[in-house]
N, CA, C and O atoms as a GROMACS GRO file, in nm:
protein
  632
    1MET      N    1   9.335   8.906 -14.082
    1MET     CA    2   9.473   8.867 -14.090
    1MET      C    3   9.554   8.975 -14.019
    1MET      O    4   9.539   9.094 -14.047
    2LEU      N    5   9.640   8.934 -13.928
    2LEU     CA    6   9.726   9.025 -13.854
    2LEU      C    7   9.864   9.024 -13.918
    2LEU      O    8   9.922   8.917 -13.939
    3LEU      N    9   9.918   9.141 -13.950
    3LEU     CA   10  10.051   9.149 -14.008
    3LEU      C   11  10.118   9.281 -13.974
    3LEU      O   12  10.054   9.377 -13.932
    4THR      N   13  10.249   9.282 -13.995
    4THR     CA   14  10.323   9.406 -13.971
    4THR      C   15  10.303   9.500 -14.088
    4THR      O   16  10.275   9.458 -14.201
    5GLY      N   17  10.317   9.628 -14.060
    5GLY     CA   18  10.302   9.729 -14.164
    5GLY      C   19  10.428   9.748 -14.246
    5GLY      O   20  10.535   9.699 -14.210
    6SER      N   21  10.414   9.819 -14.354
    6SER     CA   22  10.526   9.847 -14.442
    6SER      C   23  10.634   9.924 -14.366
    6SER      O   24  10.606  10.026 -14.303
    7GLY      N   25  10.756   9.874 -14.373
    7GLY     CA   26  10.869   9.939 -14.308
    7GLY      C   27  10.875   9.924 -14.158
    7GLY      O   28  10.958   9.987 -14.093
    8LYS      N   29  10.790   9.840 -14.101
    8LYS     CA   30  10.787   9.821 -13.955
    8LYS      C   31  10.869   9.699 -13.916
    8LYS      O   32  10.883   9.605 -13.994
    9CYS      N   33  10.924   9.702 -13.797
    9CYS     CA   34  11.008   9.593 -13.747
    9CYS      C   35  10.938   9.515 -13.638
    9CYS      O   36  10.870   9.572 -13.552
   10PHE      N   37  10.954   9.385 -13.643
   10PHE     CA   38  10.894   9.295 -13.545
   10PHE      C   39  10.934   9.333 -13.403
   10PHE      O   40  10.853   9.327 -13.311
   11ARG      N   41  11.061   9.373 -13.386
   11ARG     CA   42  11.110   9.405 -13.251
   11ARG      C   43  11.040   9.525 -13.189
   11ARG      O   44  11.042   9.540 -13.067
   12ASP      N   45  10.977   9.610 -13.270
   12ASP     CA   46  10.913   9.731 -13.218
   12ASP      C   47  10.766   9.711 -13.182
   12ASP      O   48  10.703   9.803 -13.129
   13ILE      N   49  10.711   9.595 -13.211
   13ILE     CA   50  10.569   9.570 -13.186
   13ILE      C   51  10.534   9.593 -13.040
   13ILE      O   52  10.428   9.650 -13.010
   14ARG      N   53  10.619   9.551 -12.949
   14ARG     CA   54  10.586   9.563 -12.806
   14ARG      C   55  10.573   9.707 -12.760
   14ARG      O   56  10.506   9.734 -12.661
   15PHE      N   57  10.638   9.800 -12.831
   15PHE     CA   58  10.632   9.940 -12.792
   15PHE      C   59  10.510  10.013 -12.849
   15PHE      O   60  10.448  10.093 -12.779
   16LYS      N   61  10.476   9.987 -12.973
   16LYS     CA   62  10.364  10.054 -13.038
   16LYS      C   63  10.293   9.956 -13.132
   16LYS      O   64  10.308   9.963 -13.253
   17PRO      N   65  10.216   9.865 -13.076
   17PRO     CA   66  10.150   9.766 -13.161
   17PRO      C   67  10.057   9.828 -13.264
   17PRO      O   68  10.047   9.778 -13.376
   18GLU      N   69   9.988   9.935 -13.227
   18GLU     CA   70   9.891   9.997 -13.320
   18GLU      C   71   9.960  10.066 -13.438
   18GLU      O   72   9.894  10.096 -13.538
   19VAL      N   73  10.089  10.090 -13.427
   19VAL     CA   74  10.166  10.151 -13.536
   19VAL      C   75  10.233  10.042 -13.620
   19VAL      O   76  10.238  10.052 -13.743
   20CYS      N   77  10.286   9.940 -13.554
   20CYS     CA   78  10.364   9.836 -13.622
   20CYS      C   79  10.278   9.725 -13.681
   20CYS      O   80  10.321   9.657 -13.775
   21LEU      N   81  10.160   9.705 -13.628
   21LEU     CA   82  10.073   9.597 -13.673
   21LEU      C   83   9.946   9.652 -13.737
   21LEU      O   84   9.910   9.769 -13.719
   22GLY      N   85   9.881   9.566 -13.810
   22GLY     CA   86   9.750   9.599 -13.862
   22GLY      C   87   9.667   9.474 -13.876
   22GLY      O   88   9.720   9.365 -13.896
   23LEU      N   89   9.540   9.491 -13.866
   23LEU     CA   90   9.446   9.382 -13.884
   23LEU      C   91   9.370   9.409 -14.014
   23LEU      O   92   9.304   9.512 -14.028
   24LEU      N   93   9.381   9.316 -14.108
   24LEU     CA   94   9.311   9.328 -14.236
   24LEU      C   95   9.189   9.238 -14.237
   24LEU      O   96   9.196   9.123 -14.194
   25GLU      N   97   9.080   9.291 -14.286
   25GLU     CA   98   8.962   9.209 -14.310
   25GLU      C   99   8.967   9.169 -14.457
   25GLU      O  100   8.969   9.254 -14.546
   26ILE      N  101   8.968   9.038 -14.481
   26ILE     CA  102   8.974   8.985 -14.617
   26ILE      C  103   8.832   8.958 -14.663
   26ILE      O  104   8.753   8.897 -14.591
   27GLY      N  105   8.799   9.004 -14.784
   27GLY     CA  106   8.666   8.983 -14.840
   27GLY      C  107   8.637   8.835 -14.863
   27GLY      O  108   8.729   8.754 -14.873
   28ALA      N  109   8.510   8.800 -14.872
   28ALA     CA  110   8.467   8.662 -14.886
   28ALA      C  111   8.528   8.592 -15.007
   28ALA      O  112   8.560   8.473 -15.001
   29ASN      N  113   8.546   8.665 -15.117
   29ASN     CA  114   8.603   8.603 -15.237
   29ASN      C  115   8.755   8.612 -15.240
   29ASN      O  116   8.818   8.561 -15.333
   30GLY      N  117   8.815   8.674 -15.139
   30GLY     CA  118   8.960   8.680 -15.127
   30GLY      C  119   9.029   8.779 -15.218
   30GLY      O  120   9.152   8.782 -15.223
   31THR      N  121   8.954   8.861 -15.291
   31THR     CA  122   9.016   8.954 -15.385
   31THR      C  123   9.026   9.096 -15.331
   31THR      O  124   9.083   9.183 -15.397
   32ALA      N  125   8.972   9.120 -15.215
   32ALA     CA  126   8.978   9.256 -15.158
   32ALA      C  127   8.999   9.249 -15.008
   32ALA      O  128   8.962   9.151 -14.943
   33CYS      N  129   9.060   9.353 -14.956
   33CYS     CA  130   9.078   9.360 -14.811
   33CYS      C  131   9.071   9.507 -14.769
   33CYS      O  132   9.087   9.598 -14.851
   34ARG      N  133   9.047   9.527 -14.640
   34ARG     CA  134   9.047   9.663 -14.587
   34ARG      C  135   9.105   9.660 -14.447
   34ARG      O  136   9.082   9.567 -14.371
   35PRO      N  137   9.181   9.765 -14.413
   35PRO     CA  138   9.235   9.772 -14.277
   35PRO      C  139   9.122   9.787 -14.176
   35PRO      O  140   9.030   9.867 -14.196
   36ASP      N  141   9.128   9.710 -14.069
   36ASP     CA  142   9.026   9.715 -13.966
   36ASP      C  143   9.080   9.777 -13.837
   36ASP      O  144   9.004   9.832 -13.757
   37TRP      N  145   9.212   9.769 -13.819
   37TRP     CA  146   9.277   9.823 -13.700
   37TRP      C  147   9.426   9.838 -13.728
   37TRP      O  148   9.483   9.764 -13.807
   38GLY      N  149   9.487   9.934 -13.663
   38GLY     CA  150   9.632   9.949 -13.666
   38GLY      C  151   9.685  10.020 -13.789
   38GLY      O  152   9.617  10.103 -13.849
   39PHE      N  153   9.807   9.986 -13.824
   39PHE     CA  154   9.881  10.048 -13.935
   39PHE      C  155   9.893  10.198 -13.917
   39PHE      O  156   9.908  10.270 -14.016
   40ASP      N  157   9.887  10.247 -13.793
   40ASP     CA  158   9.897  10.392 -13.769
   40ASP      C  159   9.807  10.462 -13.870
   40ASP      O  160   9.855  10.529 -13.961
   41ARG      N  161   9.680  10.447 -13.852
   41ARG     CA  162   9.575  10.488 -13.946
   41ARG      C  163   9.606  10.613 -14.028
   41ARG      O  164   9.553  10.627 -14.139
   42ASN      N  165   9.688  10.703 -13.978
   42ASN     CA  166   9.715  10.826 -14.053
   42ASN      C  167   9.826  10.810 -14.157
   42ASN      O  168   9.824  10.878 -14.260
   43ARG      N  169   9.922  10.722 -14.131
   43ARG     CA  170  10.038  10.716 -14.220
   43ARG      C  171  10.075  10.576 -14.266
   43ARG      O  172  10.146  10.562 -14.366
   44GLY      N  173  10.030  10.473 -14.199
   44GLY     CA  174  10.077  10.339 -14.228
   44GLY      C  175   9.992  10.265 -14.330
   44GLY      O  176   9.882  10.307 -14.366
   45HIS      N  177  10.047  10.155 -14.375
   45HIS     CA  178   9.975  10.068 -14.468
   45HIS      C  179  10.038   9.929 -14.464
   45HIS      O  180  10.151   9.914 -14.418
   46PRO      N  181   9.966   9.828 -14.514
   46PRO     CA  182  10.022   9.693 -14.516
   46PRO      C  183  10.149   9.688 -14.602
   46PRO      O  184  10.167   9.770 -14.691
   47ALA      N  185  10.234   9.592 -14.575
   47ALA     CA  186  10.355   9.572 -14.653
   47ALA      C  187  10.321   9.530 -14.795
   47ALA      O  188  10.213   9.476 -14.820
   48SER      N  189  10.413   9.555 -14.887
   48SER     CA  190  10.390   9.520 -15.027
   48SER      C  191  10.378   9.370 -15.048
   48SER      O  192  10.322   9.326 -15.149
   49GLY      N  193  10.429   9.290 -14.956
   49GLY     CA  194  10.422   9.145 -14.969
   49GLY      C  195  10.295   9.084 -14.915
   49GLY      O  196  10.286   8.962 -14.902
   50THR      N  197  10.196   9.166 -14.883
   50THR     CA  198  10.072   9.114 -14.825
   50THR      C  199  10.006   9.010 -14.914
   50THR      O  200   9.955   8.910 -14.863
   51SER      N  201  10.006   9.031 -15.044
   51SER     CA  202   9.942   8.932 -15.133
   51SER      C  203  10.013   8.798 -15.123
   51SER      O  204   9.948   8.694 -15.129
   52ALA      N  205  10.146   8.797 -15.108
   52ALA     CA  206  10.219   8.671 -15.093
   52ALA      C  207  10.180   8.602 -14.961
   52ALA      O  208  10.165   8.480 -14.957
   53HIS      N  209  10.163   8.680 -14.854
   53HIS     CA  210  10.121   8.623 -14.727
   53HIS      C  211   9.984   8.556 -14.741
   53HIS      O  212   9.966   8.442 -14.697
   54VAL      N  213   9.891   8.625 -14.801
   54VAL     CA  214   9.754   8.572 -14.817
   54VAL      C  215   9.756   8.447 -14.904
   54VAL      O  216   9.693   8.346 -14.870
   55MET      N  217   9.828   8.452 -15.014
   55MET     CA  218   9.834   8.336 -15.104
   55MET      C  219   9.902   8.217 -15.037
   55MET      O  220   9.859   8.103 -15.054
   56ASN      N  221  10.009   8.243 -14.959
   56ASN     CA  222  10.078   8.134 -14.891
   56ASN      C  223   9.988   8.068 -14.787
   56ASN      O  224   9.988   7.945 -14.775
   57LEU      N  225   9.913   8.147 -14.712
   57LEU     CA  226   9.818   8.089 -14.616
   57LEU      C  227   9.712   8.008 -14.687
   57LEU      O  228   9.674   7.900 -14.640
   58ALA      N  229   9.663   8.058 -14.798
   58ALA     CA  230   9.558   7.987 -14.872
   58ALA      C  231   9.608   7.853 -14.924
   58ALA      O  232   9.537   7.752 -14.915
   59VAL      N  233   9.731   7.850 -14.976
   59VAL     CA  234   9.782   7.723 -15.028
   59VAL      C  235   9.807   7.624 -14.915
   59VAL      O  236   9.783   7.504 -14.933
   60LYS      N  237   9.854   7.670 -14.800
   60LYS     CA  238   9.875   7.579 -14.687
   60LYS      C  239   9.742   7.520 -14.640
   60LYS      O  240   9.734   7.403 -14.603
   61LYS      N  241   9.641   7.601 -14.640
   61LYS     CA  242   9.508   7.552 -14.601
   61LYS      C  243   9.458   7.448 -14.700
   61LYS      O  244   9.390   7.352 -14.662
   62ARG      N  245   9.491   7.467 -14.827
   62ARG     CA  246   9.444   7.378 -14.932
   62ARG      C  247   9.522   7.246 -14.938
   62ARG      O  248   9.462   7.141 -14.961
   63VAL      N  249   9.654   7.249 -14.918
   63VAL     CA  250   9.735   7.130 -14.944
   63VAL      C  251   9.777   7.051 -14.821
   63VAL      O  252   9.835   6.943 -14.835
   64THR      N  253   9.751   7.100 -14.702
   64THR     CA  254   9.794   7.026 -14.583
   64THR      C  255   9.675   6.991 -14.495
   64THR      O  256   9.572   7.058 -14.496
   65ASP      N  257   9.694   6.886 -14.420
   65ASP     CA  258   9.594   6.850 -14.320
   65ASP      C  259   9.623   6.920 -14.189
   65ASP      O  260   9.547   6.907 -14.093
   66SER      N  261   9.734   6.994 -14.185
   66SER     CA  262   9.773   7.061 -14.061
   66SER      C  263   9.694   7.190 -14.044
   66SER      O  264   9.611   7.226 -14.126
   67LEU      N  265   9.723   7.257 -13.936
   67LEU     CA  266   9.656   7.382 -13.905
   67LEU      C  267   9.750   7.501 -13.924
   67LEU      O  268   9.755   7.591 -13.840
   68HIS      N  269   9.824   7.502 -14.033
   68HIS     CA  270   9.916   7.614 -14.058
   68HIS      C  271   9.836   7.744 -14.062
   68HIS      O  272   9.752   7.764 -14.149
   69ARG      N  273   9.864   7.831 -13.965
   69ARG     CA  274   9.793   7.959 -13.954
   69ARG      C  275   9.888   8.077 -13.954
   69ARG      O  276   9.844   8.192 -13.951
   70VAL      N  277  10.020   8.049 -13.958
   70VAL     CA  278  10.118   8.156 -13.947
   70VAL      C  279  10.211   8.154 -14.068
   70VAL      O  280  10.266   8.050 -14.103
   71ILE      N  281  10.227   8.269 -14.128
   71ILE     CA  282  10.331   8.290 -14.229
   71ILE      C  283  10.420   8.400 -14.171
   71ILE      O  284  10.376   8.512 -14.150
   72TYR      N  285  10.545   8.365 -14.147
   72TYR     CA  286  10.640   8.460 -14.090
   72TYR      C  287  10.739   8.498 -14.198
   72TYR      O  288  10.807   8.412 -14.254
   73HIS      N  289  10.748   8.625 -14.227
   73HIS     CA  290  10.842   8.676 -14.328
   73HIS      C  291  10.950   8.754 -14.254
   73HIS      O  292  10.922   8.845 -14.177
   74VAL      N  293  11.073   8.717 -14.279
   74VAL     CA  294  11.186   8.776 -14.208
   74VAL      C  295  11.304   8.793 -14.303
   74VAL      O  296  11.317   8.718 -14.401
   75GLN      N  297  11.389   8.890 -14.275
   75GLN     CA  298  11.507   8.915 -14.356
   75GLN      C  299  11.634   8.888 -14.275
   75GLN      O  300  11.700   8.983 -14.230
   76PRO      N  301  11.670   8.760 -14.254
   76PRO     CA  302  11.790   8.730 -14.178
   76PRO      C  303  11.916   8.756 -14.261
   76PRO      O  304  11.932   8.700 -14.370
   77ALA      N  305  12.003   8.840 -14.210
   77ALA     CA  306  12.122   8.882 -14.284
   77ALA      C  307  12.208   8.764 -14.329
   77ALA      O  308  12.262   8.765 -14.439
   78ASN      N  309  12.221   8.663 -14.243
   78ASN     CA  310  12.308   8.550 -14.280
   78ASN      C  311  12.253   8.472 -14.399
   78ASN      O  312  12.330   8.433 -14.487
   79ILE      N  313  12.123   8.448 -14.402
   79ILE     CA  314  12.063   8.373 -14.514
   79ILE      C  315  12.065   8.458 -14.642
   79ILE      O  316  12.092   8.407 -14.750
   80ILE      N  317  12.035   8.586 -14.628
   80ILE     CA  318  12.040   8.675 -14.745
   80ILE      C  319  12.181   8.676 -14.802
   80ILE      O  320  12.198   8.668 -14.924
   81SER      N  321  12.282   8.687 -14.717
   81SER     CA  322  12.421   8.687 -14.763
   81SER      C  323  12.454   8.558 -14.836
   81SER      O  324  12.518   8.560 -14.941
   82LEU      N  325  12.409   8.444 -14.780
   82LEU     CA  326  12.434   8.316 -14.846
   82LEU      C  327  12.371   8.311 -14.984
   82LEU      O  328  12.425   8.248 -15.075
   83SER      N  329  12.256   8.376 -15.001
   83SER     CA  330  12.189   8.371 -15.131
   83SER      C  331  12.265   8.446 -15.240
   83SER      O  332  12.234   8.431 -15.358
   84PHE      N  333  12.363   8.527 -15.202
   84PHE     CA  334  12.448   8.593 -15.300
   84PHE      C  335  12.562   8.502 -15.346
   84PHE      O  336  12.618   8.523 -15.454
   85VAL      N  337  12.598   8.401 -15.265
   85VAL     CA  338  12.718   8.322 -15.296
   85VAL      C  339  12.691   8.174 -15.322
   85VAL      O  340  12.770   8.109 -15.390
   86LEU      N  341  12.582   8.120 -15.268
   86LEU     CA  342  12.553   7.979 -15.290
   86LEU      C  343  12.472   7.960 -15.417
   86LEU      O  344  12.397   8.049 -15.459
   87PRO      N  345  12.486   7.842 -15.479
   87PRO     CA  346  12.397   7.810 -15.591
   87PRO      C  347  12.253   7.805 -15.539
   87PRO      O  348  12.229   7.762 -15.426
   88LEU      N  349  12.157   7.847 -15.621
   88LEU     CA  350  12.020   7.864 -15.574
   88LEU      C  351  11.924   7.747 -15.595
   88LEU      O  352  11.811   7.754 -15.546
   89PRO      N  353  11.961   7.641 -15.665
   89PRO     CA  354  11.864   7.531 -15.673
   89PRO      C  355  11.822   7.485 -15.532
   89PRO      O  356  11.904   7.479 -15.441
   90ASP      N  357  11.694   7.454 -15.517
   90ASP     CA  358  11.638   7.417 -15.387
   90ASP      C  359  11.724   7.313 -15.313
   90ASP      O  360  11.759   7.331 -15.196
   91GLU      N  361  11.758   7.205 -15.384
   91GLU     CA  362  11.829   7.094 -15.322
   91GLU      C  363  11.969   7.136 -15.275
   91GLU      O  364  12.013   7.094 -15.168
   92VAL      N  365  12.037   7.217 -15.356
   92VAL     CA  366  12.173   7.259 -15.322
   92VAL      C  367  12.171   7.353 -15.201
   92VAL      O  368  12.249   7.335 -15.107
   93PHE      N  369  12.082   7.451 -15.204
   93PHE     CA  370  12.074   7.547 -15.093
   93PHE      C  371  12.033   7.476 -14.965
   93PHE      O  372  12.089   7.502 -14.858
   94THR      N  373  11.935   7.387 -14.974
   94THR     CA  374  11.890   7.311 -14.857
   94THR      C  375  12.004   7.230 -14.798
   94THR      O  376  12.027   7.232 -14.677
   95ARG      N  377  12.075   7.158 -14.884
   95ARG     CA  378  12.185   7.073 -14.834
   95ARG      C  379  12.292   7.155 -14.764
   95ARG      O  380  12.343   7.114 -14.660
   96GLU      N  381  12.325   7.270 -14.819
   96GLU     CA  382  12.424   7.357 -14.754
   96GLU      C  383  12.379   7.399 -14.616
   96GLU      O  384  12.458   7.397 -14.521
   97LEU      N  385  12.252   7.438 -14.602
   97LEU     CA  386  12.201   7.478 -14.471
   97LEU      C  387  12.199   7.361 -14.374
   97LEU      O  388  12.235   7.376 -14.257
   98TRP      N  389  12.158   7.244 -14.421
   98TRP     CA  390  12.155   7.126 -14.336
   98TRP      C  391  12.296   7.087 -14.291
   98TRP      O  392  12.315   7.044 -14.178
   99GLU      N  393  12.396   7.102 -14.380
   99GLU     CA  394  12.534   7.068 -14.343
   99GLU      C  395  12.592   7.171 -14.245
   99GLU      O  396  12.671   7.135 -14.157
  100MET      N  397  12.553   7.297 -14.259
  100MET     CA  398  12.603   7.401 -14.169
  100MET      C  399  12.544   7.386 -14.029
  100MET      O  400  12.613   7.405 -13.930
  101GLU      N  401  12.416   7.351 -14.022
  101GLU     CA  402  12.344   7.334 -13.895
  101GLU      C  403  12.256   7.210 -13.908
  101GLU      O  404  12.141   7.220 -13.950
  102PRO      N  405  12.310   7.093 -13.873
  102PRO     CA  406  12.236   6.968 -13.896
  102PRO      C  407  12.096   6.964 -13.833
  102PRO      O  408  12.008   6.893 -13.883
  103GLU      N  409  12.073   7.039 -13.724
  103GLU     CA  410  11.939   7.037 -13.663
  103GLU      C  411  11.834   7.101 -13.753
  103GLU      O  412  11.715   7.083 -13.731
  104ARG      N  413  11.876   7.176 -13.854
  104ARG     CA  414  11.781   7.237 -13.949
  104ARG      C  415  11.707   7.131 -14.028
  104ARG      O  416  11.597   7.157 -14.077
  105ALA      N  417  11.765   7.011 -14.042
  105ALA     CA  418  11.694   6.903 -14.112
  105ALA      C  419  11.568   6.864 -14.035
  105ALA      O  420  11.473   6.812 -14.094
  106MET      N  421  11.567   6.888 -13.905
  106MET     CA  422  11.446   6.862 -13.825
  106MET      C  423  11.353   6.982 -13.826
  106MET      O  424  11.232   6.966 -13.812
  107THR      N  425  11.409   7.103 -13.842
  107THR     CA  426  11.329   7.225 -13.843
  107THR      C  427  11.248   7.237 -13.972
  107THR      O  428  11.130   7.271 -13.969
  108PHE      N  429  11.314   7.210 -14.084
  108PHE     CA  430  11.241   7.210 -14.211
  108PHE      C  431  11.280   7.083 -14.290
  108PHE      O  432  11.364   7.088 -14.380
  109PRO      N  433  11.216   6.970 -14.253
  109PRO     CA  434  11.253   6.840 -14.310
  109PRO      C  435  11.225   6.826 -14.460
  109PRO      O  436  11.290   6.745 -14.526
  110SER      N  437  11.131   6.901 -14.513
  110SER     CA  438  11.104   6.890 -14.657
  110SER      C  439  11.200   6.975 -14.739
  110SER      O  440  11.196   6.973 -14.862
  111GLY      N  441  11.286   7.047 -14.671
  111GLY     CA  442  11.382   7.132 -14.741
  111GLY      C  443  11.334   7.275 -14.751
  111GLY      O  444  11.242   7.318 -14.681
  112LEU      N  445  11.400   7.348 -14.838
  112LEU     CA  446  11.375   7.491 -14.853
  112LEU      C  447  11.360   7.520 -15.002
  112LEU      O  448  11.445   7.482 -15.082
  113GLY      N  449  11.252   7.588 -15.039
  113GLY     CA  450  11.233   7.629 -15.178
  113GLY      C  451  11.299   7.765 -15.200
  113GLY      O  452  11.298   7.850 -15.111
  114VAL      N  453  11.355   7.785 -15.317
  114VAL     CA  454  11.427   7.909 -15.346
  114VAL      C  455  11.373   7.974 -15.473
  114VAL      O  456  11.355   7.908 -15.575
  115ILE      N  457  11.347   8.104 -15.464
  115ILE     CA  458  11.308   8.183 -15.580
  115ILE      C  459  11.424   8.278 -15.609
  115ILE      O  460  11.461   8.357 -15.522
  116PRO      N  461  11.482   8.271 -15.728
  116PRO     CA  462  11.589   8.366 -15.761
  116PRO      C  463  11.537   8.509 -15.749
  116PRO      O  464  11.416   8.532 -15.747
  117TRP      N  465  11.628   8.606 -15.741
  117TRP     CA  466  11.590   8.744 -15.717
  117TRP      C  467  11.481   8.790 -15.813
  117TRP      O  468  11.488   8.770 -15.934
  118MET      N  469  11.381   8.852 -15.754
  118MET     CA  470  11.271   8.917 -15.827
  118MET      C  471  11.232   9.040 -15.746
  118MET      O  472  11.269   9.052 -15.629
  119VAL      N  473  11.158   9.131 -15.807
  119VAL     CA  474  11.113   9.249 -15.735
  119VAL      C  475  11.007   9.207 -15.633
  119VAL      O  476  10.904   9.152 -15.671
  120PRO      N  477  11.030   9.232 -15.502
  120PRO     CA  478  10.930   9.198 -15.401
  120PRO      C  479  10.802   9.280 -15.420
  120PRO      O  480  10.805   9.392 -15.470
  121GLY      N  481  10.690   9.221 -15.377
  121GLY     CA  482  10.563   9.292 -15.382
  121GLY      C  483  10.489   9.279 -15.514
  121GLY      O  484  10.378   9.330 -15.528
  122GLN      N  485  10.548   9.212 -15.611
  122GLN     CA  486  10.484   9.196 -15.741
  122GLN      C  487  10.404   9.066 -15.747
  122GLN      O  488  10.430   8.972 -15.671
  123LYS      N  489  10.307   9.060 -15.836
  123LYS     CA  490  10.220   8.943 -15.849
  123LYS      C  491  10.300   8.818 -15.885
  123LYS      O  492  10.271   8.709 -15.836
  124GLU      N  493  10.400   8.832 -15.970
  124GLU     CA  494  10.476   8.717 -16.017
  124GLU      C  495  10.548   8.645 -15.903
  124GLU      O  496  10.548   8.522 -15.897
  125ILE      N  497  10.609   8.720 -15.812
  125ILE     CA  498  10.680   8.656 -15.701
  125ILE      C  499  10.582   8.592 -15.604
  125ILE      O  500  10.612   8.489 -15.544
  126ALA      N  501  10.465   8.652 -15.587
  126ALA     CA  502  10.362   8.592 -15.501
  126ALA      C  503  10.314   8.459 -15.561
  126ALA      O  504  10.294   8.362 -15.488
  127GLU      N  505  10.296   8.454 -15.692
  127GLU     CA  506  10.252   8.332 -15.758
  127GLU      C  507  10.358   8.223 -15.750
  127GLU      O  508  10.325   8.106 -15.729
  128ARG      N  509  10.485   8.259 -15.767
  128ARG     CA  510  10.593   8.160 -15.755
  128ARG      C  511  10.603   8.110 -15.611
  128ARG      O  512  10.631   7.992 -15.588
  129SER      N  513  10.581   8.199 -15.515
  129SER     CA  514  10.583   8.160 -15.374
  129SER      C  515  10.473   8.060 -15.346
  129SER      O  516  10.494   7.960 -15.277
  130GLU      N  517  10.355   8.088 -15.400
  130GLU     CA  518  10.240   7.999 -15.380
  130GLU      C  519  10.272   7.858 -15.430
  130GLU      O  520  10.240   7.760 -15.362
  131LYS      N  521  10.334   7.847 -15.546
  131LYS     CA  522  10.369   7.716 -15.600
  131LYS      C  523  10.467   7.642 -15.509
  131LYS      O  524  10.452   7.523 -15.485
  132LEU      N  525  10.568   7.715 -15.460
  132LEU     CA  526  10.667   7.651 -15.373
  132LEU      C  527  10.608   7.611 -15.238
  132LEU      O  528  10.647   7.510 -15.180
  133MET      N  529  10.513   7.689 -15.187
  133MET     CA  530  10.450   7.656 -15.059
  133MET      C  531  10.366   7.529 -15.067
  133MET      O  532  10.331   7.472 -14.964
  134GLU      N  533  10.333   7.485 -15.187
  134GLU     CA  534  10.265   7.356 -15.201
  134GLU      C  535  10.356   7.242 -15.157
  134GLU      O  536  10.308   7.139 -15.112
  135ARG      N  537  10.487   7.262 -15.171
  135ARG     CA  538  10.585   7.157 -15.141
  135ARG      C  539  10.663   7.182 -15.012
  135ARG      O  540  10.697   7.088 -14.941
  136TYR      N  541  10.692   7.309 -14.983
  136TYR     CA  542  10.780   7.344 -14.872
  136TYR      C  543  10.706   7.425 -14.765
  136TYR      O  544  10.604   7.489 -14.792
  137ASP      N  545  10.761   7.421 -14.643
  137ASP     CA  546  10.712   7.509 -14.536
  137ASP      C  547  10.800   7.633 -14.522
  137ASP      O  548  10.763   7.728 -14.453
  138VAL      N  549  10.915   7.632 -14.587
  138VAL     CA  550  11.008   7.746 -14.584
  138VAL      C  551  11.052   7.775 -14.726
  138VAL      O  552  11.095   7.685 -14.799
  139ILE      N  553  11.040   7.902 -14.765
  139ILE     CA  554  11.091   7.942 -14.896
  139ILE      C  555  11.177   8.067 -14.879
  139ILE      O  556  11.158   8.148 -14.788
  140LEU      N  557  11.272   8.081 -14.970
  140LEU     CA  558  11.363   8.194 -14.970
  140LEU      C  559  11.341   8.277 -15.096
  140LEU      O  560  11.340   8.224 -15.207
  141TRP      N  561  11.322   8.406 -15.077
  141TRP     CA  562  11.330   8.499 -15.188
  141TRP      C  563  11.477   8.543 -15.188
  141TRP      O  564  11.518   8.619 -15.101
  142ALA      N  565  11.554   8.494 -15.283
  142ALA     CA  566  11.698   8.523 -15.286
  142ALA      C  567  11.723   8.673 -15.276
  142ALA      O  568  11.652   8.754 -15.336
  143GLN      N  569  11.824   8.707 -15.201
  143GLN     CA  570  11.865   8.845 -15.174
  143GLN      C  571  11.756   8.930 -15.107
  143GLN      O  572  11.761   9.052 -15.112
  144HIS      N  573  11.657   8.863 -15.045
  144HIS     CA  574  11.552   8.939 -14.976
  144HIS      C  575  11.515   8.880 -14.840
  144HIS      O  576  11.526   8.950 -14.739
  145GLY      N  577  11.470   8.754 -14.834
  145GLY     CA  578  11.429   8.700 -14.705
  145GLY      C  579  11.354   8.570 -14.716
  145GLY      O  580  11.336   8.514 -14.824
  146LEU      N  581  11.310   8.521 -14.600
  146LEU     CA  582  11.242   8.393 -14.588
  146LEU      C  583  11.093   8.410 -14.561
  146LEU      O  584  11.049   8.508 -14.502
  147PHE      N  585  11.016   8.312 -14.606
  147PHE     CA  586  10.877   8.294 -14.566
  147PHE      C  587  10.870   8.157 -14.499
  147PHE      O  588  10.909   8.057 -14.559
  148CYS      N  589  10.823   8.153 -14.376
  148CYS     CA  590  10.811   8.028 -14.301
  148CYS      C  591  10.665   8.007 -14.266
  148CYS      O  592  10.597   8.098 -14.219
  149SER      N  593  10.617   7.886 -14.288
  149SER     CA  594  10.479   7.850 -14.257
  149SER      C  595  10.477   7.751 -14.143
  149SER      O  596  10.556   7.656 -14.140
  150ALA      N  597  10.385   7.773 -14.048
  150ALA     CA  598  10.375   7.682 -13.933
  150ALA      C  599  10.238   7.695 -13.868
  150ALA      O  600  10.159   7.782 -13.902
  151GLU      N  601  10.213   7.605 -13.773
  151GLU     CA  602  10.087   7.608 -13.700
  151GLU      C  603  10.085   7.719 -13.596
  151GLU      O  604   9.979   7.776 -13.569
  152THR      N  605  10.200   7.751 -13.539
  152THR     CA  606  10.206   7.853 -13.434
  152THR      C  607  10.315   7.954 -13.466
  152THR      O  608  10.406   7.927 -13.544
  153ALA      N  609  10.305   8.071 -13.404
  153ALA     CA  610  10.408   8.173 -13.421
  153ALA      C  611  10.542   8.121 -13.370
  153ALA      O  612  10.646   8.147 -13.432
  154SER      N  613  10.542   8.049 -13.260
  154SER     CA  614  10.666   7.996 -13.205
  154SER      C  615  10.735   7.902 -13.304
  154SER      O  616  10.856   7.909 -13.323
  155ASP      N  617  10.657   7.815 -13.367
  155ASP     CA  618  10.716   7.723 -13.466
  155ASP      C  619  10.767   7.798 -13.588
  155ASP      O  620  10.874   7.766 -13.640
  156ALA      N  621  10.694   7.897 -13.633
  156ALA     CA  622  10.738   7.976 -13.749
  156ALA      C  623  10.866   8.052 -13.717
  156ALA      O  624  10.956   8.058 -13.801
  157LEU      N  625  10.875   8.110 -13.599
  157LEU     CA  626  10.996   8.181 -13.559
  157LEU      C  627  11.115   8.087 -13.549
  157LEU      O  628  11.228   8.126 -13.579
  158GLY      N  629  11.090   7.964 -13.506
  158GLY     CA  630  11.198   7.866 -13.495
  158GLY      C  631  11.255   7.827 -13.628
  158GLY      O  632  11.346   7.745 -13.635
   0.00000   0.00000   0.00000
């Protein structure tokens, strides 16, 4: 599994991929992993949300006939700001986004799942994310960021 390291920014990957990225080898039973490359071997490590990434990929593989291979986690300031002021039920938040940018109904037609604020990197938020990924391709950790699932990096970024 290829992912960014803790505290690393996507925009910096092109300058120092071996520092910003890491390749994790996931054990056969899925309960253990080890860095195989990157993460600036001397100082870096995977992000605290790695378990959520792994669980989200696993649920997409289990519940869809598609080839979802990408989980993109991003902290867009505009969506985070909205999560402080909009009501958080999935349907309400989704409708607001669709009304603000109607083309979003085509980008994430099943809507957007929302998890109220929780401490990132904990088992509980990963488990709640897994449940929402059964229904949605995009979920929001309120006051933190989005997880987007897609077949390609380009689709996930979109």
